C-alpha positions as CSV (number, residue, x, y, z in Angstrom):
1,M,51.1,100.5,169.3
2,N,50.9,96.6,168.9
3,L,54.1,94.8,168.8
4,S,54.7,91.1,168.5
5,M,57.9,89.1,168.7
6,K,58.4,87.5,165.3
7,Y,62.2,86.3,165.7
8,L,65.3,86.3,167.6
9,I,68.7,86.5,166.0
10,L,71.7,85.0,167.9
11,Y,75.2,86.1,166.8
12,V,77.4,83.0,166.8
13,S,81.0,82.4,166.1
14,D,80.7,79.4,163.9
15,S,77.7,78.9,161.8
16,K,78.2,75.2,160.9
17,R,78.8,74.4,164.7
18,A,75.6,76.3,165.5
19,I,73.5,75.0,162.9
20,H,74.8,71.1,164.0
21,F,73.6,72.2,167.6
22,Y,70.3,73.7,166.8
23,R,69.4,71.4,163.9
24,D,71.1,68.2,164.8
25,I,71.3,68.0,168.5
26,L,67.9,70.0,169.3
27,G,66.1,68.8,166.2
28,L,64.8,72.2,165.0
29,P,64.0,72.3,161.2
30,I,65.8,74.7,159.2
31,R,63.0,77.1,157.8
32,A,65.4,79.3,155.6
33,E,69.1,79.6,155.0
34,H,70.8,82.4,153.2
35,G,74.8,82.3,153.5
36,T,76.1,82.5,157.1
37,Y,72.0,83.6,158.2
38,V,69.6,80.6,159.2
39,E,66.2,80.4,160.5
40,F,64.9,77.7,162.5
41,E,61.3,76.7,162.9
42,T,60.2,77.0,166.5
43,G,56.6,77.7,166.6
44,S,55.4,81.3,166.4
45,T,58.7,82.9,166.9
46,I,61.6,82.1,164.6
47,L,65.1,81.6,165.7
48,A,67.7,82.8,163.6
49,L,71.9,82.7,163.6
50,N,74.0,84.7,161.9
51,T,77.9,84.9,162.3
52,R,79.2,88.1,164.3
53,E,81.1,89.2,161.2
54,S,78.2,89.1,158.9
55,A,75.9,90.6,161.2
56,R,78.3,93.6,161.6
57,E,78.5,94.2,157.8
58,I,74.7,93.9,157.5
59,T,73.8,95.8,160.6
60,Q,76.8,98.3,160.9
61,L,76.3,97.8,164.7
62,D,79.4,97.3,167.0
63,I,79.0,93.7,167.7
64,P,81.9,92.3,169.9
65,D,83.8,89.1,168.9
66,T,83.2,87.5,172.4
67,S,80.7,85.0,173.0
68,A,77.4,85.5,175.0
69,S,77.0,87.8,177.7
70,N,74.8,85.4,179.5
71,T,72.4,88.4,180.1
72,F,69.4,86.3,178.5
73,E,68.0,82.9,177.9
74,I,66.2,81.1,175.2
75,G,63.3,79.0,176.2
76,F,62.1,76.0,174.8
77,V,58.9,74.2,176.1
78,T,58.6,70.3,175.9
79,E,56.3,67.7,177.7
80,N,59.3,65.8,178.8
81,V,62.1,67.8,179.9
82,E,64.2,65.0,181.5
83,E,64.1,63.0,178.2
84,V,65.4,66.1,176.4
85,I,68.0,66.6,178.9
86,K,68.9,62.8,178.5
87,R,69.0,63.0,174.8
88,V,71.3,66.1,174.6
89,R,73.5,64.7,177.4
90,E,74.3,61.7,175.3
91,Q,75.3,64.1,172.3
92,G,77.8,65.8,174.5
93,V,75.9,68.9,175.5
94,T,76.9,70.2,178.9
95,I,73.9,70.5,181.4
96,I,74.2,73.6,183.4
97,G,71.1,73.0,185.5
98,E,69.6,69.5,185.9
99,P,65.8,69.2,185.6
100,K,64.1,70.8,189.0
101,V,60.4,71.3,189.6
102,K,60.1,74.8,190.4
103,P,57.7,76.3,193.1
104,W,55.1,77.0,190.7
105,G,55.2,73.6,189.3
106,Q,56.9,73.8,186.2
107,T,60.0,71.6,185.5
108,V,63.1,73.6,184.4
109,A,66.6,72.5,183.0
110,Y,69.4,74.7,181.6
111,I,72.0,73.9,178.9
112,A,74.2,76.2,176.7
113,D,74.8,76.4,173.1
114,P,78.3,76.2,171.5
115,D,78.7,79.9,172.0
116,G,77.4,79.8,175.5
117,H,73.8,81.1,175.1
118,Y,71.8,79.9,178.0
119,I,68.9,77.5,176.9
120,E,66.0,77.0,179.1
121,I,64.2,73.5,178.4
122,C,61.1,73.7,180.4
123,S,57.6,71.9,180.7
124,P,54.5,74.0,179.9
125,M,52.8,76.3,182.5
126,E,49.4,74.5,183.5
């Protein structure tokens, strides 16, 4: 069996607020939009959003109304972590982990999206 990750779908409470965060604050281009379902270009893996209500209708899964459980994080790689953190801070995003160089040499910082999903902003692994 050969599996490859193609996309990740985040369930959000407010699609307009989430689109503003990912498109306007993080600068991710929209790849496709179908009602409350939106896909962003992020490289080889697509990041998608959908409202919890719509996702329940489509999937028939028991998706809770609460925000993220914080049991996972999304990682974005950039050459300049400090500059990204400065830019998002200026736009009112709360920084939950300031940039730090980890023992393995990678610079890592953490923010959260409007639904509380953890987002890691990190430098490439050399």
